[in-house]
C-alpha positions in Angstrom: -15.0 -6.9 8.5 -16.2 -4.6 5.8 -19.0 -2.1 6.3 -21.2 -0.8 3.5 -21.4 2.5 1.8 -24.6 4.5 1.4 -25.6 2.5 -1.7 -25.1 -0.8 0.1 -21.9 -1.6 -1.6 -19.2 -3.1 0.6 -16.4 -0.8 1.5 -13.1 -2.3 0.8 -10.2 -1.3 3.1 -6.6 -1.7 2.3 -4.3 -2.5 5.1 -0.5 -2.1 5.0 1.5 -3.5 7.9 4.3 -1.1 8.9 7.8 -2.6 9.4 8.7 -3.0 13.1 11.4 -0.3 13.0 9.1 2.5 11.7 8.2 5.0 14.4 6.4 8.3 14.1 6.9 10.7 12.5 6.9 9.1 9.0 5.7 9.9 5.5 3.4 7.7 3.4 3.4 7.6 -0.4 1.1 5.8 -2.7 2.4 5.6 -6.3 4.8 8.4 -5.4 2.1 10.8 -4.1 2.3 11.8 -0.5 -0.7 10.8 1.6 -2.0 12.8 4.6 -2.8 11.2 7.9 -6.5 11.4 8.7 -7.4 12.4 5.2 -6.0 9.5 3.1 -5.2 6.9 5.7 -5.2 6.2 9.4 -2.8 4.2 11.7 -4.2 1.3 13.6 -2.4 -1.5 15.4 0.9 -1.0 13.6 -0.7 -0.8 10.2 -1.8 1.9 7.7 -5.5 1.6 6.9 -6.8 3.1 3.6 -10.6 3.4 3.1 -10.1 2.5 -0.6 -8.9 -0.4 -2.6 -5.2 -0.6 -3.4 -3.9 -3.5 -5.4 -0.5 -5.0 -5.8 -0.1 -6.9 -9.1 1.3 -10.4 -8.8 2.9 -11.5 -12.1 2.3 -15.1 -12.9 4.8 -17.2 -14.8 2.6 -17.1 -17.9 2.4 -13.3 -17.8 6.1 -13.0 -17.2 6.7 -15.3 -20.2 4.4 -13.1 -22.4 6.2 -10.0 -21.2 9.6 -11.5 -22.2 8.2 -11.7 -25.7 7.1 -8.1 -25.7 3.4 -8.8 -25.0 2.2 -6.4 -22.3 -0.5 -7.2 -19.8 -1.2 -4.3 -17.5 -3.2 -4.3 -14.3 -3.5 -2.0 -11.3 -0.2 -2.1 -9.4 -0.2 0.3 -6.4 3.0 0.9 -4.5 3.0 1.9 -0.9 6.2 3.4 0.5 7.1 4.8 3.9 9.9 7.2 4.5 11.1 7.3 8.2 14.2 7.8 10.3 16.0 4.9 11.9 16.8 4.9 15.7 20.3 6.3 14.8 18.7 9.2 12.9 19.6 8.0 9.5 16.9 8.2 6.8 15.2 5.0 5.6 12.6 4.0 3.0 10.4 0.9 3.2 9.3 0.3 -0.4 6.5 -1.7 -2.1 5.0 -2.8 1.2 2.4 -5.7 1.0 -1.2 -4.7 0.7 -4.1 -6.7 2.3 -7.7 -6.2 1.4 -10.4 -6.4 4.1 
């Protein structure tokens, strides 16, 4: 369910499901830039919620074919990564997590 901004434009939220093994504390990065809890995102029902649109580019077969011939097609391709510790204390990184728009 999207709400609206002050100018009646729908507010797009990006939701990123956390892997089951991720427990607090953890660090969140978007395109390699560290994000701050409460300022850049919030945690709700096992997911990260961003109050902005994040996109993950899906490369079709046609675009892949063009790229193989050196023809570039560039689109927004955000990467959400989460750095955390496993139960045994070893460091782990969940990379390029799926992004849902709501």
